[in-house]
N, C-alpha and C positions, 0 to 999 in steps of 0.2 A: 761067489757069495754075494747075495743081494744086500744093498745098502738101504737103511731106513733113516730118514731125517725126522727128528721129533722137534717141532718148531712152535714158537709162541712169540707174539708181539706184545711186549709189556707197555704200560702207559708212559713210563719214564725209564731212563737208564738206571737210576738209583734202585729201582725195583728189580727183584729177581722173580722167578716163578718156580713153584714146586712141581706143577703138573708134568712137564716133559721129563723131569728127573724121576718122578714116580714111574712113568712109563718106561724110562730107560732101564732102571734096575730090575723092574718086573719082567721086561722082555728079555733082557740079557740073561736072567736066571734060567729061562726055559727055551730060548730060541737062538742061541749063539751058534748052533750047528749049521744054520742056513742063512743067518742074517748078521750083519754088523750094524751098530747103532751110533748115531751122533745126535747131540742136542744143539739146536741153534736158537738163541734168544736174540730178538731184535726189539725195536721200540716203534711205536706208531709215529714217532717224529723222525725216525731214521729214513734216509733216502731209499726209495724203493729199489733202485739199481743195486745198492750195496747189499741189501738183504737178499735180493734175488740171486746175486752173484755168489754169495756165501752158501746158499742152498744148492745151487746148480754145481758148484765146485765139488760137492760131495758125490756127484753122479748117482743120486738116489733112484731106486726103483719105486720107492714108496715114501710119501711125505705126509706127516700128520700135523695138524694145527689145533691148538687149544683156543677156544673162542669165548670172548666176553663181550659185553655191550660196547666197551671202549675200543675194541680192536677188530670187530667183525667186518666193517667196511674195508679196511686196509687188508685184512686177511683174504677176503674174497677177491679183491683186486689182484693180490699177489698170486693166489691160486690160479686165477684165469691166465695170468702171464706164464706161470710154470707149465700149465697144460698146453698152451700155445707153443711153447718152446720144445716140449717133448710130450707128445700125447700118450706115450707108454707109461708115464709116471702115474701111479695110483695116488689119488688125493683123498685124504680122510680128515673129517672135521669132528671134534669132540668138544666138550665143555658146556657150561650152563647156557650159553647163548644159542646153541643148536640142539640141545638134548630134548627139547619139548616141541620143536617146530621142524622136525626132520623133513616132512613132506614138502613144506614151503621152501626150505633150503635146497632140496634136491631138484624140485620142479623149476625153480627160478635160476638155478646155477648148474647147467648141464655138465660143466667141467668137474664137478665134485662127484666122486665115485661112491663114497660111503659116509654115513654119519653114525657116530657112536653115541649111545645113550646109556649112561651108567658109569661105573668105575672102570676107567681105562686099564688099570693094572690087571683086571680080570679079563677084559674083553680082548685087548691087543694080543697077548700071547696065544689065546684060543684062535683068533683070527689068522695069525701067522702060521700056526701049526696045523690047522685043519681046513675043513670046508668053510671058507670065509663067509659065504652067504647063508650058512645055517647057524651062525653064532647068535645067541640071544643078545639083543642090544645093538645089532648092526642093521641099519636101514639103507636101502638102495633102490634104484629104478632099473627094471629090466623089461625090454619090449614095450616101453611106454607105460608100464604099470609100477606103481610105488609099492615097495614091500617095507612096511614100517614095523619095527620091533623095538620094544623097550625091555630092558633087563630089570628083573625084579631085584630089589635090594636084599642083600643077605646080611647075616651077622658077621661075615668074614672081616677080619682086621689083620690077618697075618701076612700082609704085603711086605716085601723087603724095604728097608730104609732107603730113601732117595739120596742119602748123604754119602755118596761114593767119592772116590779120589777125584774123578772127573768133575763132580759137582764143585768141590772145594777149589779146584783149579780155575773154574769158570766164574765163581762167585765174586772174587775181587773184594772191593770195599762196599758192595751194594747191601741193601737191606736183605736179611735172611728171614725165611719163613719156616715155621714148625707147626705141627699139629699133634696134640695129645689126644684128640678125639675127632670123630666124624659124626655128622648128623646134628640135629637141634631138637630140644625138647619143646620148642614153641612151634606154632603153625600160623605165623602171621600171613595175612592175605596178600601182602605186597611182596613177599619174599619167597625164595626157592628152597631155603635151607631146610624147611620142614618136610620137603618132599624127598629128602635124602635118607629116609629110614630113621629108625630110632637111634639114639645116641650110642655109639660104640667107642670104647676106650682102648688106645694102644697100651701095651704093658708098661707099667711105671718105670721099670728098669731101662727099657728102651728110651723112654722120654728123657730120663735123667742123663743117659749116655749122650743123647743127641743135643741136649742143652749144653753139655760140656764141650762137645765137638764143635758146635757152632760158635760158642764163646771163644774158643781157642783159635778159630780160623781167621780172626781179624774183623769180623762183622761187628759194627758198633750198635746196630739195632736188630733185635730178633723179635719178630712178630708171631705170636700164636694165632693161627687162623681158626681156632675153635670158635664156633658160632656163639656159644654161651659158656665161657671158660669155667664159671663157678656153678654150673648146674649140678655138679657132683662136689659138694663142699669139702668132704674129706680129701679128695684128690687135689682140689685147688689149693687147699692148705698145705698139703705135702709138697707140691711143686714150688709154691712160693717160699716155703720154709727151706727147701733144698737150695733155691737160688740165694736166699739170705745167708744161709750158713756157709755157702761156698764162695760168696762174693768177696773179691779181693784176694782170693786164694786160687782155687781151680777155675773160677770165673774171673777174668781180668776186670779190674776196676775201670769203670767207664762204659761197660756194655749195658744197654737198656732193653728190657723186655716189655713188650706191648701185649695187652690182653683186652678182649671184649667181654664185658661182664653184664649181668643183670643186677643192677644196683639194689633192687628191693629184696634179693635173697641172700645178701651178705649178712652173716650173723656176727655176733660180738667177737667170737674167736678169730674169724677171718679179718675183721677190721683191726684187731690188735696185731695180727701178723703183718698186715699192710703197714700199720703205723711203725713197726719195727724194721721195715726194709731200709737199706742204705739209700741215702738221698740220690735220686735220679736213676736208681736201678730198675724201676718199673714205671709203667704208665698204663692208665686204664681208660677205656672207651665205653661209655654207657649210653645205650640208645633209649632215650625217653620217647621219642617220636611224636607224642601228643599228650596233653594234660586233659583233654576232653574225654569224659567217661564214655560217651556215646560213640566216639571215634574208636577208642580202644576196644570196645565191645564189637564194633562192626568189623574190625580187622583181626579179631580173635586173640586179643591180649587181655590179660587179667592183672595188670600191674597195679600195685599199691603206690600211687604217685606221691603220697605224703611220705611213705617210707623211702622212696627213691630220693626225694629232696633231702630228707634227713641224712641219708647215707652219703650223698654227694657232698653236702656241706661238711660232713665229718672228714671225708677223704681230702677235700680241699684244705681243711684246717690243719691236717697233718704236715703239709708243706714239703713233703718228701717225694711226691709223685705227681707227674703231669696228668691232669684230668680233662678228658674230652667228652662232651655230651652232644647228642644229636636230636634234632627235630626234623620232621618231614612235613612239608606243605603240600596240600592237595589230597589228603586222605579223606575218606568218606565221612560225612556228618560234621566236618570241620569247616566252619565259615571263616571269613576274614577276621571278624571280631574275636572269635574263639581262638584262632591261631595266634593273633598278635598278643592276646592276653597270656597265652601259654609261653610265647617267646619272651615277654617281659619277665615272667616268673622264672624262666630258665636262665635268663641273663643274670639275675641277681643271686643265682647259686654260686656265682663267682668262679666257675670252672676256668681252666686255662684256655680252653677252646670251646666255643658253641658253634656247632655246624648247623646251618640252616640249609637243609637239602630239599629237593623237589621230587615228588613222587615219580617213579619210573615204572611203567607197566611191563613187567618182565614176561617173556614167553614161559608158560608153564605155571605161573603163579595163579592163585585163585582169582585175583583181580584181573588177570589177563584172560582167564578162561570162562569166568562167570560174569559176563558184561551186564546182564540184566540185574544182577545183584549189586554190582559195583559200576554204575554208569559214570563215564567221564570221557572227555575228549583228550587224546594224546597224540604226540607226533608219531607218524608211521616210520620214521627214521630213527636209528639208534641215537641216543639212549632211550627213546620212547618216553620222553618227559611229558608230564601232564600239561595240558593247555588250559582246561577249565573243567569244572565239575558242577553238578547241580547246586553245590553249596558255596563255591567260590568261583569268581569270574576270571577271565583271562587278564583283564585290567588289574584286578586285585593281586593276581599272581605276579604280574609285572612289577607292581609296587614292592612286593616282597623281594623280588630279584634285585631291585635297586638297593633296598635296605641291606640285603645279604652282601652286596659288593662292599659297602662301607663297613659292615660288621667285620669283614675279613681284614680290611686295611686299617681300621681304627682300633678294633678290639682284639681280634685273634692274632694280629701281628705282634702283640705284646709291646708295641712301641709307645702307647699312649695310656698306660695303666693308671698313673696318678692323675692325669688330666681327666679321664673319664670319671674317676671317683669324685673329683672336685665338681664336675658338671652335674652329676646326679645328686650330689649333696646340696646343690644351690639352684638348680633349674627345675622347674615343674614340667619336665618332659619325660615320657617313657622312653626306654631304650629304642623301641621300634620307631617312635616319632623322631628321635634324634638321628638315627641312621638314615631313615628315609628322607628327612628334610635336608640333611647334608648332601645326599645324592641329588636331590632336586637343585640345591644351590650350585653344585658342581656342573650339572647339566646346563643350567642357565648361563654359566660362564664358558660354555663350550668345552669343558674339561671332561672328555669321555675316553674310556679305555685307560691304559696305563699312564700314570703320572709319576715323574721322578719324585723320590721321597722328600727332598728339600722343598720342592714346589708344593707338594701335597701338604707338608707341615705348615707352610705359610697360609695356604688356602684354609686349612682347618682352623688356624688361629683367627683368621679374618672372620670366618663363620661363627665360631664359638664366642668371640669377643663381643658380638652384637646381640647375644642372647640376654634376655632380661634376667637379672640376678647375678651376672658374671662381672667380677672385678678384673679388669684387664691386666693389672699388675700381678695379681694372684695367678691368673691363667698363664701369663708368661712364665712365672716361676715354676709352675707345675709342668709346663711343657719343656722348659729347660732341664728340669730334673729328669724327665722321661728321655729326653734326647741324649743326655750325658750317659744315662744308665743303659741305653739300648744301642748306641751307635758309636763305634770306636774310631770314626774318621777324624774327630776333633773339630769338625766344621759345624758352626752354629748357623741355622737358617736365618736369612735376613730379618724376618719379622721379629725374631726373638733376640736380636742383638741390641745391646745398649752401649753407646759410646761413653765409656767411663774410664778416666785415668786411674781410678782406684783398682782396676783389674790387675795392673802391674804389681801394686802393693799386695793384693790378694795372692797372686802367684808366688811372690817372695815369702809370704807367710806360710803357704803350703809347703814350699821347699824346706823351710826351717823345721816344720813339724814332721814332714815325711820326705826325706831326700829321695829324688827320683831314681828308679832303677834303670841301669843301662839297657837300652833296647826295648823298653816298655813305654808305650804311648800313654800320655796323660792329658786329660782335659780338666780345666778349672773354670768355674763360673760363680757369679755372685747371685744369690737369691735375696732380693731386696725386701720382700714382705716377711721373710723369715729371719732377716738380718744374719745371714750366714754365708760362708763360702762352702761350696761343694767341689769335690774333685774325684776323679776316677782313674785308677791305673788299670789299663786294659790287659789283664793277665789271663783271667779265666772267667767264663760265663757261669752263672748259676745253672746247675744241671736240670732244674725244673722250669724256671721262668725264662731262661735264656738271657737274662739281664746281668750286667756287671755290678759289682759292689760299689756303692757310693759312700764316701767319707765326708764328714761335715764338721766345721767348727764355727763358733760365733764370729761375726764380723759385721761391722757397720760402716758403710761407705760414707765418706765425708760429704 
């Protein structure tokens, strides 16, 4: 019996992958008479030798890899090594990174035997059971000639569930993924999802069963990979209501479900269901991408940005779910001024995370195939990130990258929430100006790359304390509050320390009010401008913000 190894390199260990397990159950259903199957998941950070040895230990006659922009280089390197070790092994690539540039992949990498384009659950069983080179969606080179084939998308959705016994054994404590639909109702020029056919929905009873199975297996985060989860509002409402009604019962308390939504098509009933969800049970990601109407038109989006902002603000106001929003720099018709204006607007929506991404020109996307309509310069190496466009220069994009780095450390980290609120209430700088100028400040001091948190906190204090309109004592107190709420080490960075004998008295006062619990760390600090003591017992983080609860009582140091 021949052995088939179904492989993928994930971006991090904490991530799992659905793709090889979808192939596993589909192929096992129809091909076990001649083949045995195994799934091998590695990461792009894992040593090549270890992944290679795990694959070769299976003694496979056929190896498949699922390819994405983040793993294609490592995947090709690994495939070359496999073929050099055993030229009889058949190597097959599939996935979005190779599905639309089959000819290039095959011509540049002679060790690859086949490229699959389309849904692998349909292609692989046909390939294994019949005349391999006659299967739709299978591309290859014979006698120096490329035979390119794309499989037409069908309405088929009756594939077997990937959640088999072997899947749950392999999952461990990693993030689990689930799909209730395939396809996307949108046709964004920068994306591939619109090329996957019209939206098809898995049976609701199957989805509910899989939600319960994944919840019970120990996974703490379950991500829906539906491209626009709420495109069918009745289904979205039914799934969310099912999670809500079973939470803490059939769904263990503490599991969090992640969804990508189109914020502007959320109606009042959906918003009320979200508002009723248990705290921390769900989180939502909403892709704004741009506020520029000309940009949205150019990439094929018809979003109502005012409605998006209104709904995001409401979702944030509920306080029970983590909200993540996205912008993309480098889109057509978007210049530097337009983008930074949109960035500032997005920041003040007060989402838990604002992701500033940079356009990537994907193989098969309209932007990748229609270069005369979407002119831009981008890297020839994965992830094919934009370098410049007719509307925004490479220097301007570099400025945005610097700002993005400080956005991540200062804002998205959740470590400086009160500090930033204070700054924007008292300093006449936009969010972009603040994050960019901090990046320049750090560069000037030779601080590039990773900076230890305590040192970074001191540098941020030094920078912010010199801004016009900032009261150093107020700034210190805001940063102390943030530090105590977000860091359970009990260590206060040097710039924020105040040598004050009153701290001993403050600690005694806190002990009287709230006797410490055995085995629970506690931090006590004095806020001079607020004339209070704050303390934190580090027992449990807030499920949405990730911060610890702060207690406070009036106190005036002598």
